[in-house]
C-alpha positions in Angstrom: 71.0 108.0 75.1 71.6 111.7 76.4 70.7 110.2 80.2 73.5 107.8 79.7 71.8 104.8 78.2 73.5 102.5 75.8 71.9 101.7 72.3 71.1 98.5 73.8 69.3 100.1 76.6 67.3 102.3 74.3 66.0 99.6 71.9 65.5 97.3 75.0 63.6 100.1 76.4 61.4 100.8 73.1 60.6 97.0 72.7 59.4 96.8 76.1 56.6 99.2 75.6 56.0 97.6 72.0 55.5 94.3 73.7 53.5 95.9 76.6 51.2 98.0 74.4 51.6 96.9 70.6 53.3 100.4 70.1 55.5 103.2 72.1 56.0 106.7 71.4 59.5 108.5 70.4 59.7 112.4 71.6 62.4 114.4 69.7 63.4 117.4 71.4 63.9 120.7 69.2 65.0 124.3 70.6 62.9 126.3 70.7 60.2 123.6 71.4 58.1 124.0 68.7 60.9 122.5 66.7 60.0 119.3 68.3 58.3 116.3 67.1 57.0 112.8 68.0 56.2 109.6 66.6 55.0 105.9 67.2 56.9 102.9 67.2 55.7 99.4 66.6 52.4 100.1 64.7 54.0 98.8 61.7 55.8 95.6 62.7 52.7 94.8 65.4 49.6 95.8 63.1 50.9 96.3 59.5 49.8 99.9 60.1 51.8 103.1 59.1 53.4 104.8 62.1 52.0 108.1 63.0 53.9 111.4 63.5 53.0 114.7 64.5 55.3 117.9 64.4 55.7 121.1 66.2 53.6 120.6 68.7 55.4 120.9 72.2 51.9 120.9 74.4 50.7 117.5 75.8 47.8 117.0 73.0 50.4 115.6 70.6 51.1 112.6 72.8 47.8 112.3 74.1 46.1 112.6 70.1 49.0 109.7 69.2 47.9 107.5 72.0 44.0 108.1 71.2 44.9 107.0 67.5 47.3 104.1 68.3 44.9 102.7 70.8 42.2 102.5 67.8 44.7 101.0 65.5 45.5 98.3 68.3 41.4 97.4 68.4 41.4 97.1 64.6 41.2 100.5 63.4 42.7 101.9 60.4 43.6 105.5 59.6 44.4 106.8 56.0 45.5 109.9 54.1 42.7 112.3 54.1 40.9 111.0 56.6 39.4 113.4 59.8 38.9 111.8 63.0 37.3 113.1 66.0 39.7 112.8 68.9 39.2 114.1 73.0 41.2 117.3 71.6 39.0 117.9 68.4 39.4 116.8 64.8 42.8 115.9 63.4 43.7 115.5 59.8 45.8 113.2 58.2 48.3 113.5 55.6 51.0 111.5 53.8 54.7 111.7 54.8 57.3 111.6 51.5 59.6 109.1 51.7 62.6 111.5 51.2 61.5 112.4 54.9 61.8 108.9 56.1 65.3 108.6 54.9 66.4 111.9 56.1 65.9 110.8 59.6 62.4 111.7 60.5 61.7 108.3 62.5 65.2 107.3 62.8 64.8 105.6 66.1 61.8 103.4 64.2 64.4 102.3 61.7 66.7 101.6 64.1 64.3 99.3 66.2 63.1 97.5 62.9 66.8 96.5 62.2 67.3 95.6 66.0 64.6 93.3 65.3 65.7 91.7 62.1 63.4 90.2 60.0 61.0 90.1 58.7 61.0 93.7 57.8 57.5 95.9 58.1 57.5 98.2 55.2 58.0 101.8 57.2 55.4 104.0 55.6 54.4 107.0 57.7 51.1 109.4 58.3 51.1 112.9 59.5 48.7 113.7 62.2 47.4 117.3 61.9 46.7 118.7 64.8 43.5 121.3 65.6 45.0 124.7 65.9 44.8 125.4 69.5 47.7 122.4 69.8 50.3 125.1 68.7 51.2 128.8 69.5 49.9 131.5 67.6 52.8 131.8 66.2 53.2 128.2 64.6 50.0 127.7 63.9 50.0 128.0 60.2 53.9 127.2 59.8 54.0 123.4 60.5 55.4 121.9 57.6 53.1 119.4 55.3 55.8 116.4 55.3 53.4 114.9 51.8 56.0 117.7 50.4 59.3 116.4 49.8 60.6 119.9 50.0 58.7 120.8 53.2 61.2 122.7 55.3 62.3 120.2 58.2 65.5 122.2 59.2 62.9 124.3 61.1 62.1 121.1 62.7 65.4 120.1 63.0 65.6 116.1 61.9 69.3 115.4 62.3 70.0 112.5 64.6 73.1 112.1 66.5 73.9 109.0 65.0 72.5 108.8 61.2 72.9 105.8 58.9 74.5 105.6 55.6 70.9 106.3 53.7 70.6 109.7 56.1 74.1 111.0 55.3 73.5 110.5 51.5 70.2 111.9 51.6 71.5 115.0 53.7 74.2 115.3 51.5 71.7 115.7 48.4 69.7 118.1 50.1 72.9 120.4 50.8 
């Protein structure tokens, strides 16, 4: 919507990606770039699999790894908490994401997409993909929040969305 697209345009664009590949990527830019994150949309509905999120990686490693892991899911693979997965960019860890982060807007566009599609709704759960150290700049390698902890400092990752829904506004009010 930052480029003049309407809400309908954005959701239609997301939907075309999900129809074409079974999933699509949403990238959320932060300032500085290390405060960015990206996540999949469509794995839940298309494959009854948790969505995947990478936090804090501004390099091309994040989208490459998410694409590789999503392709594995499309081909019937499953990824679970505690897995260590060999990828083209090295071994990635898989961590849990606490529901509080979902409520706070971490994957807001996936939630919006589910609402736009209507029933049957998938159970939106998320797994955090923990990239190898070389995917992060040297200053941020050890400060990437672990989202299994509901108190993880997401303010450094700026998960606030431009149009929070009611649940997101309430969660944010409780945090502050």
